[in-house]
DRENDO-1510 file (C-alpha; in Angstrom, 1 decimal, always signed):
<recs>
REC; n; res; u; v; w
REC; 1; MET; +117.2; +78.1; +86.1 .
REC; 2; ALA; +115.6; +77.9; +89.5 .
REC; 3; LYS; +114.2; +81.1; +90.9 .
REC; 4; PRO; +116.3; +82.4; +93.8 .
REC; 5; LYS; +114.7; +81.8; +97.2 .
REC; 6; PRO; +113.7; +85.0; +98.9 .
REC; 7; VAL; +115.8; +86.1; +101.8 .
REC; 8; GLY; +113.9; +86.6; +105.0 .
REC; 9; PHE; +114.4; +88.9; +108.0 .
REC; 10; PRO; +117.9; +89.2; +109.3 .
REC; 11; PRO; +119.1; +87.8; +112.7 .
REC; 12; GLU; +118.9; +89.7; +115.9 .
REC; 13; GLY; +122.0; +91.6; +117.0 .
REC; 14; GLU; +123.6; +93.1; +120.1 .
REC; 15; GLU; +121.3; +95.1; +122.5 .
REC; 16; LEU; +121.8; +98.9; +122.7 .
REC; 17; PRO; +123.2; +100.1; +126.1 .
REC; 18; SER; +120.2; +102.5; +126.6 .
REC; 19; PRO; +116.6; +102.4; +125.2 .
REC; 20; VAL; +115.6; +104.2; +122.0 .
REC; 21; ALA; +112.4; +104.7; +120.0 .
REC; 22; ASP; +111.7; +104.0; +116.3 .
REC; 23; ASN; +109.8; +107.2; +115.3 .
REC; 24; HIS; +108.6; +105.9; +111.9 .
REC; 25; THR; +107.9; +102.4; +110.9 .
REC; 26; HIS; +105.3; +100.4; +108.9 .
REC; 27; PHE; +104.4; +97.0; +110.5 .
REC; 28; THR; +103.9; +94.3; +108.0 .
REC; 29; ILE; +100.7; +92.9; +109.5 .
REC; 30; GLY; +98.0; +94.3; +107.2 .
REC; 31; ALA; +97.5; +97.5; +109.0 .
REC; 32; ASP; +98.5; +99.4; +105.9 .
REC; 33; ALA; +97.7; +98.0; +102.5 .
REC; 34; ALA; +100.7; +99.9; +100.9 .
REC; 35; VAL; +103.2; +97.7; +102.8 .
REC; 36; GLU; +104.1; +94.6; +101.0 .
REC; 37; LEU; +107.0; +92.1; +101.6 .
REC; 38; PRO; +108.7; +90.3; +98.8 .
REC; 39; GLU; +107.0; +87.2; +97.6 .
REC; 40; GLY; +107.7; +84.2; +99.8 .
REC; 41; VAL; +108.8; +86.3; +102.8 .
REC; 42; GLU; +106.4; +85.8; +105.8 .
REC; 43; SER; +105.4; +88.7; +108.0 .
REC; 44; LEU; +106.6; +88.7; +111.6 .
REC; 45; SER; +103.7; +88.7; +114.1 .
REC; 46; MET; +103.3; +91.8; +116.3 .
REC; 47; ASP; +104.3; +89.9; +119.4 .
REC; 48; VAL; +107.5; +88.7; +117.7 .
REC; 49; GLN; +108.3; +92.2; +116.3 .
REC; 50; ILE; +107.8; +93.9; +119.7 .
REC; 51; ALA; +109.7; +91.2; +121.6 .
REC; 52; ARG; +112.7; +91.4; +119.2 .
REC; 53; ALA; +112.6; +95.2; +119.4 .
REC; 54; ALA; +112.6; +95.1; +123.2 .
REC; 55; ARG; +115.6; +92.8; +123.2 .
REC; 56; ALA; +117.4; +95.2; +121.0 .
REC; 57; GLY; +116.7; +98.1; +123.2 .
REC; 58; VAL; +114.0; +99.6; +120.9 .
REC; 59; VAL; +111.2; +100.1; +123.4 .
REC; 60; ALA; +108.8; +102.2; +121.5 .
REC; 61; MET; +107.6; +102.6; +117.9 .
REC; 62; ILE; +105.4; +104.9; +115.8 .
REC; 63; HIS; +103.5; +103.0; +113.1 .
REC; 64; SER; +102.7; +105.2; +110.1 .
REC; 65; GLY; +99.3; +104.5; +108.5 .
REC; 66; CYS; +99.3; +106.4; +105.2 .
REC; 67; GLU; +96.6; +104.9; +103.1 .
REC; 68; LEU; +92.9; +105.5; +103.7 .
REC; 69; PRO; +92.2; +101.9; +104.9 .
REC; 70; GLY; +95.3; +102.1; +107.1 .
REC; 71; LEU; +94.3; +105.2; +109.2 .
REC; 72; GLN; +91.9; +103.6; +111.6 .
REC; 73; ALA; +93.9; +100.4; +111.5 .
REC; 74; ALA; +97.0; +102.3; +112.7 .
REC; 75; VAL; +95.0; +103.6; +115.7 .
REC; 76; ASP; +93.7; +100.1; +116.5 .
REC; 77; LEU; +97.2; +98.8; +116.4 .
REC; 78; ALA; +98.4; +101.5; +118.8 .
REC; 79; ARG; +95.4; +100.7; +121.1 .
REC; 80; ALA; +96.3; +97.0; +121.2 .
REC; 81; HIS; +100.0; +97.5; +121.9 .
REC; 82; ASP; +101.4; +99.8; +124.6 .
REC; 83; ALA; +104.8; +100.1; +122.8 .
REC; 84; VAL; +103.1; +101.4; +119.6 .
REC; 85; ALA; +101.7; +104.8; +118.7 .
REC; 86; ALA; +100.3; +106.0; +115.4 .
REC; 87; ALA; +101.1; +108.6; +112.8 .
REC; 88; ILE; +98.4; +109.0; +110.1 .
REC; 89; ALA; +98.1; +110.8; +106.8 .
REC; 90; ILE; +97.4; +110.3; +103.1 .
REC; 91; HIS; +100.8; +109.5; +101.6 .
REC; 92; PRO; +102.0; +111.9; +98.9 .
REC; 93; ASN; +101.9; +109.1; +96.3 .
REC; 94; GLU; +98.3; +108.2; +97.4 .
REC; 95; ALA; +97.0; +111.8; +97.1 .
REC; 96; PRO; +97.0; +112.0; +93.3 .
REC; 97; ARG; +95.1; +108.7; +93.1 .
REC; 98; HIS; +92.3; +110.2; +95.3 .
REC; 99; ALA; +92.2; +113.1; +92.8 .
REC; 100; GLY; +91.9; +110.8; +89.8 .
REC; 101; VAL; +95.4; +111.6; +88.4 .
REC; 102; ARG; +96.5; +108.6; +86.3 .
REC; 103; GLU; +99.8; +109.9; +84.9 .
REC; 104; VAL; +102.9; +107.7; +84.9 .
REC; 105; GLY; +105.7; +109.3; +87.1 .
REC; 106; PRO; +109.3; +110.2; +86.0 .
REC; 107; ASP; +110.5; +106.8; +87.4 .
REC; 108; GLY; +108.1; +104.9; +85.1 .
REC; 109; TRP; +105.9; +103.9; +88.1 .
REC; 110; GLU; +102.3; +103.4; +87.1 .
REC; 111; PRO; +99.8; +104.0; +89.9 .
REC; 112; ARG; +97.5; +101.2; +90.9 .
REC; 113; PHE; +93.9; +102.2; +91.6 .
REC; 114; LEU; +92.0; +100.4; +94.4 .
REC; 115; PRO; +88.4; +100.9; +95.6 .
REC; 116; HIS; +89.4; +103.3; +98.4 .
REC; 117; HIS; +90.8; +105.7; +95.8 .
REC; 118; GLU; +87.2; +106.5; +94.8 .
REC; 119; THR; +87.1; +108.6; +97.9 .
REC; 120; ASP; +87.7; +112.3; +97.0 .
REC; 121; LEU; +91.0; +113.7; +98.2 .
REC; 122; ASP; +89.4; +116.3; +100.5 .
REC; 123; ASP; +87.2; +113.6; +102.1 .
REC; 124; ALA; +90.3; +111.4; +102.6 .
REC; 125; VAL; +92.3; +114.1; +104.2 .
REC; 126; GLY; +89.2; +115.0; +106.3 .
REC; 127; ARG; +89.3; +111.5; +107.7 .
REC; 128; VAL; +92.8; +112.1; +108.8 .
REC; 129; ALA; +91.7; +115.1; +110.8 .
REC; 130; GLU; +88.6; +113.3; +112.2 .
REC; 131; ILE; +90.5; +110.2; +113.3 .
REC; 132; ALA; +93.5; +112.1; +114.7 .
REC; 133; GLU; +91.2; +114.4; +116.8 .
REC; 134; ALA; +89.2; +111.4; +118.1 .
REC; 135; SER; +92.3; +109.4; +119.0 .
REC; 136; ARG; +94.4; +111.8; +120.9 .
REC; 137; GLY; +97.1; +109.9; +122.9 .
REC; 138; LEU; +97.1; +107.1; +120.3 .
REC; 139; VAL; +97.9; +109.4; +117.3 .
REC; 140; VAL; +101.1; +111.3; +118.1 .
REC; 141; ALA; +101.9; +112.7; +114.7 .
REC; 142; ILE; +100.5; +113.7; +111.3 .
REC; 143; GLY; +102.4; +111.9; +108.6 .
REC; 144; GLU; +103.8; +110.9; +106.4 .
REC; 145; THR; +102.9; +113.8; +104.1 .
REC; 146; GLY; +104.9; +115.9; +101.8 .
REC; 147; LEU; +106.2; +115.9; +98.2 .
REC; 148; ASP; +107.7; +113.2; +96.0 .
REC; 149; ASN; +109.3; +114.4; +92.7 .
REC; 150; PHE; +110.7; +110.9; +92.1 .
REC; 151; ARG; +107.2; +109.4; +91.6 .
REC; 152; ALA; +104.9; +112.2; +90.6 .
REC; 153; GLY; +104.6; +114.1; +87.3 .
REC; 154; ASP; +103.4; +117.7; +87.0 .
REC; 155; LYS; +99.7; +116.9; +87.7 .
REC; 156; GLY; +100.6; +114.7; +90.6 .
REC; 157; ARG; +102.9; +117.2; +92.1 .
REC; 158; ALA; +100.2; +119.9; +92.1 .
REC; 159; VAL; +97.9; +117.5; +94.0 .
REC; 160; GLN; +100.6; +116.5; +96.4 .
REC; 161; ARG; +101.3; +120.1; +97.2 .
REC; 162; ARG; +97.6; +120.7; +98.0 .
REC; 163; ALA; +97.5; +117.6; +100.2 .
REC; 164; PHE; +100.7; +118.6; +102.0 .
REC; 165; ARG; +99.3; +122.0; +102.8 .
REC; 166; ALA; +96.1; +120.5; +104.2 .
REC; 167; HIS; +98.1; +118.1; +106.4 .
REC; 168; ILE; +100.2; +121.0; +107.7 .
REC; 169; GLU; +97.0; +122.8; +108.7 .
REC; 170; ILE; +95.7; +119.7; +110.5 .
REC; 171; ALA; +99.0; +119.3; +112.5 .
REC; 172; LYS; +98.8; +123.0; +113.5 .
REC; 173; GLU; +95.1; +122.8; +114.5 .
REC; 174; LEU; +95.6; +119.7; +116.6 .
REC; 175; GLY; +99.0; +120.7; +118.0 .
REC; 176; LEU; +100.7; +117.5; +116.6 .
REC; 177; PRO; +104.1; +117.0; +115.1 .
REC; 178; LEU; +104.4; +116.7; +111.3 .
REC; 179; GLN; +106.3; +113.9; +109.6 .
REC; 180; ILE; +107.5; +115.0; +106.2 .
REC; 181; HIS; +108.1; +112.7; +103.2 .
REC; 182; ASP; +110.6; +114.6; +101.0 .
REC; 183; ARG; +111.9; +112.6; +98.0 .
REC; 184; GLU; +113.9; +114.7; +95.6 .
REC; 185; ALA; +111.8; +117.7; +96.5 .
REC; 186; HIS; +113.9; +119.6; +99.0 .
REC; 187; ALA; +113.4; +123.1; +97.5 .
REC; 188; GLU; +109.7; +122.6; +97.0 .
REC; 189; VAL; +109.1; +121.3; +100.6 .
REC; 190; LEU; +111.0; +124.3; +102.0 .
REC; 191; ASP; +108.9; +126.6; +99.9 .
REC; 192; VAL; +105.7; +125.2; +101.3 .
REC; 193; LEU; +106.9; +125.3; +104.9 .
REC; 194; ARG; +108.1; +129.0; +104.5 .
REC; 195; ARG; +104.8; +130.1; +102.8 .
REC; 196; ASP; +102.4; +128.2; +105.1 .
REC; 197; GLY; +104.5; +128.2; +108.3 .
REC; 198; ALA; +105.8; +124.9; +109.7 .
REC; 199; PRO; +104.2; +123.3; +112.7 .
REC; 200; GLU; +106.1; +123.8; +116.0 .
REC; 201; ARG; +107.5; +120.2; +115.8 .
REC; 202; THR; +108.4; +119.4; +112.2 .
REC; 203; VAL; +110.3; +116.2; +111.3 .
REC; 204; PHE; +112.0; +115.4; +108.0 .
REC; 205; HIS; +111.2; +111.6; +108.0 .
REC; 206; CYS; +114.0; +109.5; +106.4 .
REC; 207; PHE; +116.2; +112.6; +106.0 .
REC; 208; SER; +117.9; +112.5; +102.6 .
REC; 209; GLY; +119.3; +115.9; +102.3 .
REC; 210; ASP; +122.8; +117.3; +102.2 .
REC; 211; ARG; +124.8; +119.6; +104.5 .
REC; 212; GLU; +122.9; +122.7; +103.3 .
REC; 213; LEU; +119.5; +121.2; +104.1 .
REC; 214; ALA; +120.8; +119.9; +107.4 .
REC; 215; GLU; +121.8; +123.4; +108.4 .
REC; 216; ILE; +118.4; +124.8; +107.4 .
REC; 217; VAL; +116.7; +122.2; +109.5 .
REC; 218; SER; +118.9; +123.0; +112.5 .
REC; 219; ARG; +118.5; +126.7; +112.0 .
REC; 220; ASN; +114.7; +126.5; +112.0 .
REC; 221; GLY; +114.4; +124.2; +115.0 .
REC; 222; TRP; +113.1; +121.3; +112.9 .
REC; 223; TYR; +114.1; +117.7; +113.3 .
REC; 224; ALA; +115.9; +115.2; +110.9 .
REC; 225; SER; +115.1; +111.5; +111.3 .
REC; 226; PHE; +117.8; +109.2; +109.9 .
REC; 227; ALA; +117.1; +105.7; +108.7 .
REC; 228; GLY; +119.1; +102.8; +107.3 .
REC; 229; PRO; +120.7; +104.8; +104.4 .
REC; 230; ILE; +123.1; +106.5; +106.9 .
REC; 231; THR; +124.8; +103.1; +107.3 .
REC; 232; PHE; +125.4; +102.6; +103.5 .
REC; 233; ARG; +129.0; +102.7; +102.6 .
REC; 234; THR; +128.6; +105.2; +99.8 .
REC; 235; ASN; +126.5; +107.7; +101.8 .
REC; 236; ASP; +129.3; +109.9; +103.1 .
REC; 237; ASP; +127.2; +113.0; +102.2 .
REC; 238; LEU; +124.4; +111.9; +104.4 .
REC; 239; ARG; +126.7; +111.2; +107.3 .
REC; 240; ASP; +128.2; +114.7; +106.8 .
REC; 241; ALA; +124.7; +116.2; +106.9 .
REC; 242; CYS; +124.1; +114.4; +110.2 .
REC; 243; ARG; +127.3; +116.0; +111.6 .
REC; 244; HIS; +126.0; +119.4; +110.8 .
REC; 245; ILE; +122.7; +119.1; +112.7 .
REC; 246; ASP; +122.4; +120.1; +116.3 .
REC; 247; PRO; +122.3; +116.7; +118.1 .
REC; 248; SER; +119.1; +117.9; +119.9 .
REC; 249; ARG; +117.4; +117.9; +116.5 .
REC; 250; VAL; +118.3; +114.3; +115.4 .
REC; 251; LEU; +115.9; +111.3; +115.5 .
REC; 252; VAL; +116.1; +107.7; +114.4 .
REC; 253; GLU; +113.8; +105.4; +112.5 .
REC; 254; THR; +113.6; +102.3; +110.4 .
REC; 255; ASP; +110.9; +103.1; +107.8 .
REC; 256; ALA; +110.5; +99.3; +107.9 .
REC; 257; PRO; +110.0; +97.1; +106.0 .
REC; 258; TYR; +112.1; +99.3; +103.7 .
REC; 259; LEU; +115.6; +100.8; +103.9 .
REC; 260; THR; +117.2; +98.0; +105.9 .
REC; 261; PRO; +120.6; +99.1; +107.3 .
REC; 262; ALA; +123.9; +97.6; +106.4 .
REC; 263; PRO; +125.0; +94.8; +106.6 .
REC; 264; TYR; +121.5; +93.5; +105.7 .
REC; 265; ARG; +120.6; +95.9; +102.9 .
REC; 266; GLY; +118.1; +94.3; +100.5 .
REC; 267; ARG; +116.4; +92.1; +103.2 .
REC; 268; PRO; +113.2; +93.1; +105.0 .
REC; 269; ASN; +113.6; +95.6; +107.8 .
REC; 270; ALA; +112.0; +95.7; +111.3 .
REC; 271; PRO; +112.5; +97.9; +114.4 .
REC; 272; TYR; +114.9; +95.4; +116.0 .
REC; 273; LEU; +117.4; +96.2; +113.3 .
REC; 274; MET; +117.5; +99.9; +114.1 .
REC; 275; THR; +120.5; +99.2; +116.4 .
REC; 276; HIS; +122.8; +99.5; +113.3 .
REC; 277; THR; +121.4; +102.9; +112.4 .
REC; 278; VAL; +121.8; +104.2; +116.0 .
REC; 279; ARG; +125.5; +103.2; +115.9 .
REC; 280; ALA; +126.0; +105.0; +112.6 .
REC; 281; ILE; +124.3; +108.1; +114.0 .
REC; 282; ALA; +126.5; +108.0; +117.2 .
REC; 283; GLN; +129.6; +107.9; +115.0 .
REC; 284; ALA; +128.5; +110.7; +112.8 .
REC; 285; LEU; +127.7; +112.9; +115.9 .
REC; 286; GLU; +130.9; +111.8; +117.6 .
REC; 287; LEU; +129.0; +110.6; +120.6 .
REC; 288; GLU; +129.6; +107.6; +122.8 .
REC; 289; LEU; +126.9; +105.0; +122.1 .
REC; 290; THR; +125.1; +105.3; +125.4 .
REC; 291; GLN; +125.1; +109.1; +125.2 .
REC; 292; ALA; +123.7; +108.9; +121.6 .
REC; 293; CYS; +120.9; +106.6; +122.7 .
REC; 294; GLN; +120.0; +109.0; +125.5 .
REC; 295; VAL; +120.0; +112.0; +123.2 .
REC; 296; LEU; +117.8; +110.3; +120.7 .
REC; 297; MET; +115.3; +109.2; +123.3 .
REC; 298; ALA; +115.2; +112.7; +124.8 .
REC; 299; ASN; +114.5; +114.1; +121.4 .
REC; 300; THR; +111.7; +111.6; +120.8 .
REC; 301; ARG; +110.0; +112.6; +124.1 .
REC; 302; ARG; +110.4; +116.3; +123.1 .
REC; 303; VAL; +108.7; +115.8; +119.8 .
REC; 304; TYR; +106.0; +113.2; +120.5 .
REC; 305; GLY; +105.7; +112.9; +124.3 .
REC; 306; GLN; +105.9; +109.4; +125.9 .
REC; 307; TRP; +103.2; +106.8; +125.0 .
REC; 308; TRP; +105.1; +103.7; +126.2 .
REC; 309; SER; +105.2; +102.4; +129.8 .
</recs>
């Protein structure tokens, strides 16, 4: 039987009535070695990605560089494109590899070791601090960092926690927002934030919690960033969580090339497709679409400032 032909990027859709910003994406242009498209799917050039995003009303994007080779590459990408800013960190699933942890995670995922993993974890995290401090204005956040109980075993989780705490300290020292990766680790993430003290601007990237976590986020003045899963038909609990967050604490993202919103789930994601997610957020918050866009953009400026022209 012939192998199915990979499905490429979805078509462009209707433009949003007011501009918004994608506060967390990964461009598929080699700036971060962790980002891979399915075999046979070609990357979109940066010029094409930015042009499509602009036509959709997505006028600004934060690219997350979260592997050691991707840190400076993220800064260089932001320097080359006015619409792009950088967030940098050592990803939670990268941290154990820098510490030499070779255990297979609960999901059966076996970590792949590359030459850059020979760098000690403390040195890798130190590079995050050095590059962020040297690139103020281009680096607008520390992230993504946090905890991932889906991928990490006991040894890996201990290393992730150490790395998470170090990134929190960097964000506070530099006065930058923190973007948190929280995968099946809500209680543990909250424990670290309560013990260490959260940065003034703390964002739960790709929010995956329930109503209870949403209320905790709102109560603490943190932010929840929603991605494509809020559009999935079965995710009523996630839409309910969104309804229970103060609208002034809601952000929107793609996490591209992953988590493509409905109706294109399973195909590669990109910032121009965020329009579907914005519409789902507007419905959850019971806001008219233009008003929702304006609220999301105001929240983006409050957290990250304005880097785009």
